Each structure stands twice: as C-alpha cells, then as structure tokens.
PDB file of N, CA, C and O in Angstrom:
ATOM      1  N   UNK A   1      11.144  21.008  11.306  1.00  0.00           N
ATOM      2  CA  UNK A   1      11.621  19.656  11.292  1.00  0.00           C
ATOM      3  C   UNK A   1      12.327  19.651  12.627  1.00  0.00           C
ATOM      4  O   UNK A   1      12.854  20.704  12.985  1.00  0.00           O
ATOM      5  N   UNK A   2      12.391  18.692  13.328  1.00  0.00           N
ATOM      6  CA  UNK A   2      12.906  18.115  14.533  1.00  0.00           C
ATOM      7  C   UNK A   2      14.277  17.899  14.483  1.00  0.00           C
ATOM      8  O   UNK A   2      14.846  17.796  13.397  1.00  0.00           O
ATOM      9  N   UNK A   3      15.010  17.802  15.792  1.00  0.00           N
ATOM     10  CA  UNK A   3      16.327  17.368  15.724  1.00  0.00           C
ATOM     11  C   UNK A   3      16.600  15.996  15.143  1.00  0.00           C
ATOM     12  O   UNK A   3      17.751  15.634  14.896  1.00  0.00           O
ATOM     13  N   UNK A   4      15.613  15.286  14.940  1.00  0.00           N
ATOM     14  CA  UNK A   4      15.639  13.961  14.233  1.00  0.00           C
ATOM     15  C   UNK A   4      15.514  13.834  12.953  1.00  0.00           C
ATOM     16  O   UNK A   4      15.313  12.742  12.420  1.00  0.00           O
ATOM     17  N   UNK A   5      15.635  15.103  12.223  1.00  0.00           N
ATOM     18  CA  UNK A   5      15.386  14.891  10.757  1.00  0.00           C
ATOM     19  C   UNK A   5      13.834  14.905  10.468  1.00  0.00           C
ATOM     20  O   UNK A   5      13.200  15.804  11.020  1.00  0.00           O
ATOM     21  N   UNK A   6      13.258  14.156   9.797  1.00  0.00           N
ATOM     22  CA  UNK A   6      11.933  13.990   9.433  1.00  0.00           C
ATOM     23  C   UNK A   6      11.100  13.175  10.390  1.00  0.00           C
ATOM     24  O   UNK A   6       9.871  13.181  10.323  1.00  0.00           O
ATOM     25  N   UNK A   7      11.824  12.420  11.352  1.00  0.00           N
ATOM     26  CA  UNK A   7      11.175  11.795  12.343  1.00  0.00           C
ATOM     27  C   UNK A   7      10.851  12.562  13.452  1.00  0.00           C
ATOM     28  O   UNK A   7      11.757  13.265  13.899  1.00  0.00           O
ATOM     29  N   UNK A   8       9.612  12.597  14.080  1.00  0.00           N
ATOM     30  CA  UNK A   8       9.298  13.184  15.285  1.00  0.00           C
ATOM     31  C   UNK A   8       9.509  12.324  16.362  1.00  0.00           C
ATOM     32  O   UNK A   8       9.554  11.101  16.232  1.00  0.00           O
ATOM     33  N   UNK A   9       9.657  12.982  17.546  1.00  0.00           N
ATOM     34  CA  UNK A   9      10.013  12.372  18.848  1.00  0.00           C
ATOM     35  C   UNK A   9       8.597  11.496  19.184  1.00  0.00           C
ATOM     36  O   UNK A   9       7.522  11.966  18.808  1.00  0.00           O
ATOM     37  N   UNK A  10       8.638  10.368  19.816  1.00  0.00           N
ATOM     38  CA  UNK A  10       7.578   9.489  20.234  1.00  0.00           C
ATOM     39  C   UNK A  10       6.792  10.404  21.387  1.00  0.00           C
ATOM     40  O   UNK A  10       7.241  11.219  22.193  1.00  0.00           O
ATOM     41  N   UNK A  11       5.628  10.002  21.170  1.00  0.00           N
ATOM     42  CA  UNK A  11       4.770  10.851  22.154  1.00  0.00           C
ATOM     43  C   UNK A  11       4.986  10.332  23.666  1.00  0.00           C
ATOM     44  O   UNK A  11       5.650   9.335  23.952  1.00  0.00           O
ATOM     45  N   UNK A  12       4.263  11.235  24.669  1.00  0.00           N
ATOM     46  CA  UNK A  12       4.429  10.676  26.010  1.00  0.00           C
ATOM     47  C   UNK A  12       3.130  10.731  26.515  1.00  0.00           C
ATOM     48  O   UNK A  12       2.193  10.962  25.751  1.00  0.00           O
ATOM     49  N   UNK A  13       2.945  10.534  27.788  1.00  0.00           N
ATOM     50  CA  UNK A  13       1.499  10.345  28.461  1.00  0.00           C
ATOM     51  C   UNK A  13       0.899  11.724  28.465  1.00  0.00           C
ATOM     52  O   UNK A  13      -0.160  11.791  29.090  1.00  0.00           O
ATOM     53  N   UNK A  14       1.273  12.704  27.981  1.00  0.00           N
ATOM     54  CA  UNK A  14       0.639  13.890  28.174  1.00  0.00           C
ATOM     55  C   UNK A  14      -0.227  14.262  26.751  1.00  0.00           C
ATOM     56  O   UNK A  14      -0.854  15.317  26.649  1.00  0.00           O
ATOM     57  N   UNK A  15      -0.178  13.406  25.846  1.00  0.00           N
ATOM     58  CA  UNK A  15      -0.737  13.499  24.447  1.00  0.00           C
ATOM     59  C   UNK A  15      -2.334  13.133  24.657  1.00  0.00           C
ATOM     60  O   UNK A  15      -2.701  12.498  25.645  1.00  0.00           O
ATOM     61  N   UNK A  16      -3.174  13.552  23.724  1.00  0.00           N
ATOM     62  CA  UNK A  16      -4.533  13.195  23.709  1.00  0.00           C
ATOM     63  C   UNK A  16      -4.629  11.471  23.750  1.00  0.00           C
ATOM     64  O   UNK A  16      -3.786  10.741  23.229  1.00  0.00           O
ATOM     65  N   UNK A  17      -5.694  11.054  24.395  1.00  0.00           N
ATOM     66  CA  UNK A  17      -6.015   9.757  24.442  1.00  0.00           C
ATOM     67  C   UNK A  17      -6.860   9.354  23.305  1.00  0.00           C
ATOM     68  O   UNK A  17      -7.848  10.014  22.983  1.00  0.00           O
ATOM     69  N   UNK A  18      -6.441   8.129  22.601  1.00  0.00           N
ATOM     70  CA  UNK A  18      -7.101   7.570  21.603  1.00  0.00           C
ATOM     71  C   UNK A  18      -7.674   6.157  22.005  1.00  0.00           C
ATOM     72  O   UNK A  18      -6.865   5.341  22.447  1.00  0.00           O
ATOM     73  N   UNK A  19      -8.927   5.819  21.898  1.00  0.00           N
ATOM     74  CA  UNK A  19      -9.408   4.638  22.316  1.00  0.00           C
ATOM     75  C   UNK A  19      -9.255   3.644  21.086  1.00  0.00           C
ATOM     76  O   UNK A  19      -9.494   4.080  19.960  1.00  0.00           O
ATOM     77  N   UNK A  20      -8.904   2.461  21.244  1.00  0.00           N
ATOM     78  CA  UNK A  20      -8.858   1.394  20.388  1.00  0.00           C
ATOM     79  C   UNK A  20      -9.766   0.161  20.863  1.00  0.00           C
ATOM     80  O   UNK A  20      -9.847  -0.072  22.069  1.00  0.00           O
ATOM     81  N   UNK A  21     -10.358  -0.525  20.054  1.00  0.00           N
ATOM     82  CA  UNK A  21     -11.081  -1.728  20.518  1.00  0.00           C
ATOM     83  C   UNK A  21      -9.919  -2.650  21.007  1.00  0.00           C
ATOM     84  O   UNK A  21      -8.786  -2.598  20.529  1.00  0.00           O
ATOM     85  N   UNK A  22     -10.292  -3.474  21.975  1.00  0.00           N
ATOM     86  CA  UNK A  22      -9.246  -4.479  22.411  1.00  0.00           C
ATOM     87  C   UNK A  22      -8.683  -5.279  21.415  1.00  0.00           C
ATOM     88  O   UNK A  22      -7.470  -5.486  21.450  1.00  0.00           O
ATOM     89  N   UNK A  23      -9.358  -5.748  20.555  1.00  0.00           N
ATOM     90  CA  UNK A  23      -8.740  -6.558  19.559  1.00  0.00           C
ATOM     91  C   UNK A  23      -7.916  -5.897  18.598  1.00  0.00           C
ATOM     92  O   UNK A  23      -7.011  -6.529  18.053  1.00  0.00           O
ATOM     93  N   UNK A  24      -8.130  -4.682  18.324  1.00  0.00           N
ATOM     94  CA  UNK A  24      -7.115  -3.859  17.559  1.00  0.00           C
ATOM     95  C   UNK A  24      -5.930  -3.519  18.393  1.00  0.00           C
ATOM     96  O   UNK A  24      -4.840  -3.547  17.822  1.00  0.00           O
ATOM     97  N   UNK A  25      -5.969  -3.214  19.610  1.00  0.00           N
ATOM     98  CA  UNK A  25      -4.808  -2.886  20.457  1.00  0.00           C
ATOM     99  C   UNK A  25      -3.824  -4.299  20.497  1.00  0.00           C
ATOM    100  O   UNK A  25      -2.594  -4.253  20.485  1.00  0.00           O
ATOM    101  N   UNK A  26      -4.550  -5.428  20.542  1.00  0.00           N
ATOM    102  CA  UNK A  26      -3.729  -6.640  20.612  1.00  0.00           C
ATOM    103  C   UNK A  26      -3.084  -6.856  19.327  1.00  0.00           C
ATOM    104  O   UNK A  26      -1.969  -7.365  19.215  1.00  0.00           O
ATOM    105  N   UNK A  27      -3.843  -6.437  18.307  1.00  0.00           N
ATOM    106  CA  UNK A  27      -3.286  -6.689  16.871  1.00  0.00           C
ATOM    107  C   UNK A  27      -2.097  -5.643  16.587  1.00  0.00           C
ATOM    108  O   UNK A  27      -1.141  -5.975  15.887  1.00  0.00           O
ATOM    109  N   UNK A  28      -2.195  -4.416  17.137  1.00  0.00           N
ATOM    110  CA  UNK A  28      -1.164  -3.458  16.944  1.00  0.00           C
ATOM    111  C   UNK A  28       0.019  -3.905  17.959  1.00  0.00           C
ATOM    112  O   UNK A  28       1.191  -3.762  17.611  1.00  0.00           O
ATOM    113  N   UNK A  29      -0.239  -4.323  18.928  1.00  0.00           N
ATOM    114  CA  UNK A  29       1.090  -4.715  19.808  1.00  0.00           C
ATOM    115  C   UNK A  29       1.629  -5.917  19.179  1.00  0.00           C
ATOM    116  O   UNK A  29       2.849  -6.029  19.296  1.00  0.00           O
ATOM    117  N   UNK A  30       1.008  -6.872  18.521  1.00  0.00           N
ATOM    118  CA  UNK A  30       1.559  -7.926  17.907  1.00  0.00           C
ATOM    119  C   UNK A  30       2.503  -7.584  16.744  1.00  0.00           C
ATOM    120  O   UNK A  30       3.617  -8.072  16.556  1.00  0.00           O
ATOM    121  N   UNK A  31       1.838  -6.611  15.950  1.00  0.00           N
ATOM    122  CA  UNK A  31       2.756  -5.976  14.954  1.00  0.00           C
ATOM    123  C   UNK A  31       4.035  -5.394  15.332  1.00  0.00           C
ATOM    124  O   UNK A  31       5.073  -5.659  14.725  1.00  0.00           O
ATOM    125  N   UNK A  32       3.966  -4.524  16.429  1.00  0.00           N
ATOM    126  CA  UNK A  32       5.106  -3.833  16.840  1.00  0.00           C
ATOM    127  C   UNK A  32       6.067  -4.848  17.422  1.00  0.00           C
ATOM    128  O   UNK A  32       7.269  -4.665  17.227  1.00  0.00           O
ATOM    129  N   UNK A  33       5.651  -5.929  18.137  1.00  0.00           N
ATOM    130  CA  UNK A  33       6.536  -6.972  18.589  1.00  0.00           C
ATOM    131  C   UNK A  33       7.226  -7.687  17.256  1.00  0.00           C
ATOM    132  O   UNK A  33       8.441  -7.870  17.170  1.00  0.00           O
ATOM    133  N   UNK A  34       6.407  -8.010  16.374  1.00  0.00           N
ATOM    134  CA  UNK A  34       6.930  -8.796  15.239  1.00  0.00           C
ATOM    135  C   UNK A  34       7.987  -8.012  14.562  1.00  0.00           C
ATOM    136  O   UNK A  34       9.049  -8.567  14.280  1.00  0.00           O
ATOM    137  N   UNK A  35       7.742  -6.503  14.219  1.00  0.00           N
ATOM    138  CA  UNK A  35       8.690  -5.734  13.658  1.00  0.00           C
ATOM    139  C   UNK A  35       9.838  -5.610  14.550  1.00  0.00           C
ATOM    140  O   UNK A  35      10.924  -5.768  13.993  1.00  0.00           O
ATOM    141  N   UNK A  36       9.863  -5.331  15.981  1.00  0.00           N
ATOM    142  CA  UNK A  36      10.847  -5.386  16.773  1.00  0.00           C
ATOM    143  C   UNK A  36      11.842  -6.645  16.804  1.00  0.00           C
ATOM    144  O   UNK A  36      13.062  -6.488  16.852  1.00  0.00           O
ATOM    145  N   UNK A  37      11.293  -7.775  16.776  1.00  0.00           N
ATOM    146  CA  UNK A  37      11.950  -8.931  16.717  1.00  0.00           C
ATOM    147  C   UNK A  37      12.753  -9.198  15.480  1.00  0.00           C
ATOM    148  O   UNK A  37      13.892  -9.665  15.477  1.00  0.00           O
ATOM    149  N   UNK A  38      11.954  -8.811  14.288  1.00  0.00           N
ATOM    150  CA  UNK A  38      12.548  -8.914  12.898  1.00  0.00           C
ATOM    151  C   UNK A  38      13.898  -7.904  12.742  1.00  0.00           C
ATOM    152  O   UNK A  38      14.902  -8.113  12.061  1.00  0.00           O
ATOM    153  N   UNK A  39      13.606  -6.810  13.548  1.00  0.00           N
ATOM    154  CA  UNK A  39      14.867  -5.945  13.467  1.00  0.00           C
ATOM    155  C   UNK A  39      15.964  -6.371  14.265  1.00  0.00           C
ATOM    156  O   UNK A  39      17.080  -5.984  13.919  1.00  0.00           O
ATOM    157  N   UNK A  40      15.853  -7.116  15.298  1.00  0.00           N
ATOM    158  CA  UNK A  40      16.891  -7.592  16.090  1.00  0.00           C
ATOM    159  C   UNK A  40      17.959  -8.286  15.400  1.00  0.00           C
ATOM    160  O   UNK A  40      19.118  -8.216  15.811  1.00  0.00           O
ATOM    161  N   UNK A  41      17.558  -9.103  14.142  1.00  0.00           N
ATOM    162  CA  UNK A  41      18.403  -9.939  13.265  1.00  0.00           C
ATOM    163  C   UNK A  41      18.706  -9.223  12.110  1.00  0.00           C
ATOM    164  O   UNK A  41      19.448  -9.710  11.258  1.00  0.00           O
ATOM    165  N   UNK A  42      18.133  -7.949  11.974  1.00  0.00           N
ATOM    166  CA  UNK A  42      18.325  -7.282  10.545  1.00  0.00           C
ATOM    167  C   UNK A  42      19.754  -7.071  10.101  1.00  0.00           C
ATOM    168  O   UNK A  42      20.687  -6.960  10.897  1.00  0.00           O
ATOM    169  N   UNK A  43      19.865  -7.028   8.900  1.00  0.00           N
ATOM    170  CA  UNK A  43      21.307  -6.743   8.260  1.00  0.00           C
ATOM    171  C   UNK A  43      21.700  -5.374   8.587  1.00  0.00           C
ATOM    172  O   UNK A  43      20.817  -4.539   8.782  1.00  0.00           O
ATOM    173  N   UNK A  44      22.906  -5.067   8.665  1.00  0.00           N
ATOM    174  CA  UNK A  44      23.492  -3.632   8.921  1.00  0.00           C
ATOM    175  C   UNK A  44      22.867  -2.645   7.744  1.00  0.00           C
ATOM    176  O   UNK A  44      22.751  -1.426   7.864  1.00  0.00           O
ATOM    177  N   UNK A  45      22.569  -3.259   6.828  1.00  0.00           N
ATOM    178  CA  UNK A  45      22.017  -2.356   5.593  1.00  0.00           C
ATOM    179  C   UNK A  45      20.678  -1.642   6.144  1.00  0.00           C
ATOM    180  O   UNK A  45      20.368  -0.516   5.755  1.00  0.00           O
ATOM    181  N   UNK A  46      19.964  -2.313   7.000  1.00  0.00           N
ATOM    182  CA  UNK A  46      18.763  -1.783   7.496  1.00  0.00           C
ATOM    183  C   UNK A  46      18.934  -0.636   8.450  1.00  0.00           C
ATOM    184  O   UNK A  46      18.172   0.331   8.436  1.00  0.00           O
ATOM    185  N   UNK A  47      19.954  -0.758   9.289  1.00  0.00           N
ATOM    186  CA  UNK A  47      20.307   0.385  10.192  1.00  0.00           C
ATOM    187  C   UNK A  47      20.730   1.569   9.297  1.00  0.00           C
ATOM    188  O   UNK A  47      20.238   2.681   9.492  1.00  0.00           O
ATOM    189  N   UNK A  48      21.618   1.355   8.333  1.00  0.00           N
ATOM    190  CA  UNK A  48      22.056   2.565   7.291  1.00  0.00           C
ATOM    191  C   UNK A  48      21.018   2.951   6.783  1.00  0.00           C
ATOM    192  O   UNK A  48      20.942   4.180   6.783  1.00  0.00           O
ATOM    193  N   UNK A  49      19.960   2.312   6.234  1.00  0.00           N
ATOM    194  CA  UNK A  49      18.606   2.914   5.553  1.00  0.00           C
ATOM    195  C   UNK A  49      17.965   3.612   6.569  1.00  0.00           C
ATOM    196  O   UNK A  49      17.523   4.696   6.186  1.00  0.00           O
ATOM    197  N   UNK A  50      17.754   3.329   7.822  1.00  0.00           N
ATOM    198  CA  UNK A  50      17.095   4.036   8.820  1.00  0.00           C
ATOM    199  C   UNK A  50      17.966   5.487   9.029  1.00  0.00           C
ATOM    200  O   UNK A  50      17.385   6.572   9.012  1.00  0.00           O
ATOM    201  N   UNK A  51      19.054   5.395   9.178  1.00  0.00           N
ATOM    202  CA  UNK A  51      20.027   6.493   9.390  1.00  0.00           C
ATOM    203  C   UNK A  51      19.732   7.503   8.315  1.00  0.00           C
ATOM    204  O   UNK A  51      19.633   8.689   8.631  1.00  0.00           O
ATOM    205  N   UNK A  52      19.568   7.069   6.919  1.00  0.00           N
ATOM    206  CA  UNK A  52      19.449   7.914   5.772  1.00  0.00           C
ATOM    207  C   UNK A  52      18.004   8.491   5.779  1.00  0.00           C
ATOM    208  O   UNK A  52      17.799   9.637   5.378  1.00  0.00           O
ATOM    209  N   UNK A  53      16.976   7.670   6.249  1.00  0.00           N
ATOM    210  CA  UNK A  53      15.645   8.161   6.343  1.00  0.00           C
ATOM    211  C   UNK A  53      15.477   9.148   7.348  1.00  0.00           C
ATOM    212  O   UNK A  53      14.869  10.170   7.032  1.00  0.00           O
ATOM    213  N   UNK A  54      15.954   9.008   8.619  1.00  0.00           N
ATOM    214  CA  UNK A  54      16.118   9.981   9.633  1.00  0.00           C
ATOM    215  C   UNK A  54      16.616  11.150   9.193  1.00  0.00           C
ATOM    216  O   UNK A  54      15.982  12.201   9.287  1.00  0.00           O
ATOM    217  N   UNK A  55      17.721  11.069   8.710  1.00  0.00           N
ATOM    218  CA  UNK A  55      18.373  12.333   7.998  1.00  0.00           C
ATOM    219  C   UNK A  55      19.223  13.026   9.267  1.00  0.00           C
ATOM    220  O   UNK A  55      19.802  14.075   8.987  1.00  0.00           O
ATOM    221  N   UNK A  56      19.329  12.594  10.454  1.00  0.00           N
ATOM    222  CA  UNK A  56      20.086  13.323  11.682  1.00  0.00           C
ATOM    223  C   UNK A  56      20.534  12.248  12.508  1.00  0.00           C
ATOM    224  O   UNK A  56      19.876  11.214  12.629  1.00  0.00           O
ATOM    225  N   UNK A  57      21.677  12.456  13.108  1.00  0.00           N
ATOM    226  CA  UNK A  57      21.952  11.446  14.248  1.00  0.00           C
ATOM    227  C   UNK A  57      20.947  11.536  15.390  1.00  0.00           C
ATOM    228  O   UNK A  57      20.349  12.588  15.618  1.00  0.00           O
ATOM    229  N   UNK A  58      20.766  10.445  16.097  1.00  0.00           N
ATOM    230  CA  UNK A  58      20.152  10.547  17.412  1.00  0.00           C
ATOM    231  C   UNK A  58      19.036   9.416  17.386  1.00  0.00           C
ATOM    232  O   UNK A  58      18.644   9.058  18.497  1.00  0.00           O
ATOM    233  N   UNK A  59      18.566   8.908  16.464  1.00  0.00           N
ATOM    234  CA  UNK A  59      17.702   7.887  16.288  1.00  0.00           C
ATOM    235  C   UNK A  59      18.079   6.669  15.658  1.00  0.00           C
ATOM    236  O   UNK A  59      17.906   6.495  14.452  1.00  0.00           O
ATOM    237  N   UNK A  60      18.593   5.799  16.424  1.00  0.00           N
ATOM    238  CA  UNK A  60      19.095   4.384  15.958  1.00  0.00           C
ATOM    239  C   UNK A  60      18.157   3.330  15.781  1.00  0.00           C
ATOM    240  O   UNK A  60      16.966   3.435  16.078  1.00  0.00           O
ATOM    241  N   UNK A  61      18.740   2.212  15.252  1.00  0.00           N
ATOM    242  CA  UNK A  61      17.903   1.057  15.100  1.00  0.00           C
ATOM    243  C   UNK A  61      17.592   0.461  16.465  1.00  0.00           C
ATOM    244  O   UNK A  61      16.566  -0.196  16.642  1.00  0.00           O
ATOM    245  N   UNK A  62      18.585   0.717  17.546  1.00  0.00           N
ATOM    246  CA  UNK A  62      18.307   0.156  18.796  1.00  0.00           C
ATOM    247  C   UNK A  62      17.176   0.923  19.407  1.00  0.00           C
ATOM    248  O   UNK A  62      16.259   0.323  19.968  1.00  0.00           O
ATOM    249  N   UNK A  63      17.206   2.120  19.328  1.00  0.00           N
ATOM    250  CA  UNK A  63      16.097   2.997  19.983  1.00  0.00           C
ATOM    251  C   UNK A  63      14.878   2.580  19.346  1.00  0.00           C
ATOM    252  O   UNK A  63      13.874   2.354  20.022  1.00  0.00           O
ATOM    253  N   UNK A  64      14.891   2.448  17.964  1.00  0.00           N
ATOM    254  CA  UNK A  64      13.483   2.252  17.303  1.00  0.00           C
ATOM    255  C   UNK A  64      12.986   0.783  17.914  1.00  0.00           C
ATOM    256  O   UNK A  64      11.828   0.662  18.313  1.00  0.00           O
ATOM    257  N   UNK A  65      13.786  -0.156  17.956  1.00  0.00           N
ATOM    258  CA  UNK A  65      13.518  -1.430  18.636  1.00  0.00           C
ATOM    259  C   UNK A  65      12.926  -1.344  19.922  1.00  0.00           C
ATOM    260  O   UNK A  65      11.954  -2.053  20.182  1.00  0.00           O
ATOM    261  N   UNK A  66      13.450  -0.469  20.851  1.00  0.00           N
ATOM    262  CA  UNK A  66      13.090  -0.268  22.249  1.00  0.00           C
ATOM    263  C   UNK A  66      11.734   0.471  22.078  1.00  0.00           C
ATOM    264  O   UNK A  66      10.824   0.021  22.774  1.00  0.00           O
ATOM    265  N   UNK A  67      11.433   1.547  21.259  1.00  0.00           N
ATOM    266  CA  UNK A  67      10.263   2.186  21.217  1.00  0.00           C
ATOM    267  C   UNK A  67       9.058   1.194  20.832  1.00  0.00           C
ATOM    268  O   UNK A  67       7.936   1.272  21.332  1.00  0.00           O
ATOM    269  N   UNK A  68       9.415   0.346  19.967  1.00  0.00           N
ATOM    270  CA  UNK A  68       8.455  -0.729  19.271  1.00  0.00           C
ATOM    271  C   UNK A  68       8.032  -1.674  20.558  1.00  0.00           C
ATOM    272  O   UNK A  68       6.851  -1.859  20.854  1.00  0.00           O
ATOM    273  N   UNK A  69       9.069  -2.215  21.244  1.00  0.00           N
ATOM    274  CA  UNK A  69       8.897  -2.979  22.419  1.00  0.00           C
ATOM    275  C   UNK A  69       7.916  -2.299  23.482  1.00  0.00           C
ATOM    276  O   UNK A  69       6.968  -2.885  24.005  1.00  0.00           O
ATOM    277  N   UNK A  70       8.276  -1.010  23.716  1.00  0.00           N
ATOM    278  CA  UNK A  70       7.599  -0.209  24.885  1.00  0.00           C
ATOM    279  C   UNK A  70       6.183  -0.065  24.355  1.00  0.00           C
ATOM    280  O   UNK A  70       5.268  -0.297  25.145  1.00  0.00           O
ATOM    281  N   UNK A  71       5.884   0.304  23.060  1.00  0.00           N
ATOM    282  CA  UNK A  71       4.571   0.405  22.795  1.00  0.00           C
ATOM    283  C   UNK A  71       3.684  -0.836  22.801  1.00  0.00           C
ATOM    284  O   UNK A  71       2.518  -0.822  23.194  1.00  0.00           O
ATOM    285  N   UNK A  72       4.393  -2.027  22.288  1.00  0.00           N
ATOM    286  CA  UNK A  72       3.708  -3.455  22.496  1.00  0.00           C
ATOM    287  C   UNK A  72       3.591  -3.478  23.921  1.00  0.00           C
ATOM    288  O   UNK A  72       2.420  -3.670  24.250  1.00  0.00           O
ATOM    289  N   UNK A  73       4.414  -3.346  24.937  1.00  0.00           N
ATOM    290  CA  UNK A  73       3.936  -3.578  26.268  1.00  0.00           C
ATOM    291  C   UNK A  73       2.806  -2.770  26.697  1.00  0.00           C
ATOM    292  O   UNK A  73       1.879  -3.236  27.359  1.00  0.00           O
ATOM    293  N   UNK A  74       2.888  -1.483  26.296  1.00  0.00           N
ATOM    294  CA  UNK A  74       1.787  -0.466  26.711  1.00  0.00           C
ATOM    295  C   UNK A  74       0.363  -0.901  26.200  1.00  0.00           C
ATOM    296  O   UNK A  74      -0.660  -0.913  26.885  1.00  0.00           O
ATOM    297  N   UNK A  75       0.477  -1.265  24.847  1.00  0.00           N
ATOM    298  CA  UNK A  75      -0.820  -1.880  24.284  1.00  0.00           C
ATOM    299  C   UNK A  75      -1.393  -3.000  24.951  1.00  0.00           C
ATOM    300  O   UNK A  75      -2.608  -3.123  25.104  1.00  0.00           O
ATOM    301  N   UNK A  76      -0.515  -3.850  25.368  1.00  0.00           N
ATOM    302  CA  UNK A  76      -0.996  -5.179  26.219  1.00  0.00           C
ATOM    303  C   UNK A  76      -1.318  -4.934  27.681  1.00  0.00           C
ATOM    304  O   UNK A  76      -2.196  -5.576  28.257  1.00  0.00           O
ATOM    305  N   UNK A  77      -0.690  -4.123  28.191  1.00  0.00           N
ATOM    306  CA  UNK A  77      -0.827  -3.971  29.688  1.00  0.00           C
ATOM    307  C   UNK A  77      -1.838  -2.952  30.080  1.00  0.00           C
ATOM    308  O   UNK A  77      -2.317  -3.071  31.208  1.00  0.00           O
ATOM    309  N   UNK A  78      -2.215  -2.025  29.372  1.00  0.00           N
ATOM    310  CA  UNK A  78      -3.037  -0.918  29.856  1.00  0.00           C
ATOM    311  C   UNK A  78      -4.442  -1.540  29.827  1.00  0.00           C
ATOM    312  O   UNK A  78      -4.901  -2.069  28.814  1.00  0.00           O
ATOM    313  N   UNK A  79      -5.125  -1.444  31.042  1.00  0.00           N
ATOM    314  CA  UNK A  79      -6.454  -2.043  31.145  1.00  0.00           C
ATOM    315  C   UNK A  79      -7.406  -0.895  30.388  1.00  0.00           C
ATOM    316  O   UNK A  79      -7.152   0.309  30.423  1.00  0.00           O
ATOM    317  N   UNK A  80      -8.545  -1.487  29.700  1.00  0.00           N
ATOM    318  CA  UNK A  80      -9.457  -0.589  29.139  1.00  0.00           C
ATOM    319  C   UNK A  80     -10.353   0.258  30.201  1.00  0.00           C
ATOM    320  O   UNK A  80     -10.691  -0.237  31.276  1.00  0.00           O
ATOM    321  N   UNK A  81     -10.633   1.296  29.891  1.00  0.00           N
ATOM    322  CA  UNK A  81     -11.479   2.122  30.665  1.00  0.00           C
ATOM    323  C   UNK A  81     -12.961   1.527  30.750  1.00  0.00           C
ATOM    324  O   UNK A  81     -13.542   1.168  29.726  1.00  0.00           O
ATOM    325  N   UNK A  82     -13.478   1.449  31.870  1.00  0.00           N
ATOM    326  CA  UNK A  82     -14.903   0.896  32.126  1.00  0.00           C
ATOM    327  C   UNK A  82     -15.922   1.792  31.364  1.00  0.00           C
ATOM    328  O   UNK A  82     -17.126   1.542  31.421  1.00  0.00           O
TER     329      UNK A  82
END
C-alpha cells in the first residue's frame, strides 16, 4: 500500500502509452471536467468521504480536482499519432 492509503499516485509520462480513439478521449476529457467542476461546489462531506476512502493524509479534494483538470487538458490537447 502507498503513502496515500489505497489510492496510488497518478502516473507520469514514463508509463506505457495507451491509445484511445479520438471520440473516446474527448468523452473521457469531458467526464473529467464534469466531475472536477462538480467537486468545486461539493459539500464538505464529500471531502471528508474522500479522506476516509484514501485512508491517509496527503491527497485532498483540491489535489483530486487538479488531477482531473490536468487529465482533461492532456486528453484534449495531445495530438494523435499519425
């Protein structure tokens, strides 16, 4: 188990590449954005629930929102390989 409890750290650019159809990447990016925006106005109980789920300090609702926004941006801006 990691320092973040049951949640593993987000991957970086050194992980294996997975290819998605462009429409799937767009839908996944939209889903990430939707959840990130929803979490912006979430009740404090949501943050408390995340803390309990993670099981260790270090991964906050703020970090989750930032990760979702980053993934949405990456999915929308990376050009497909020819």
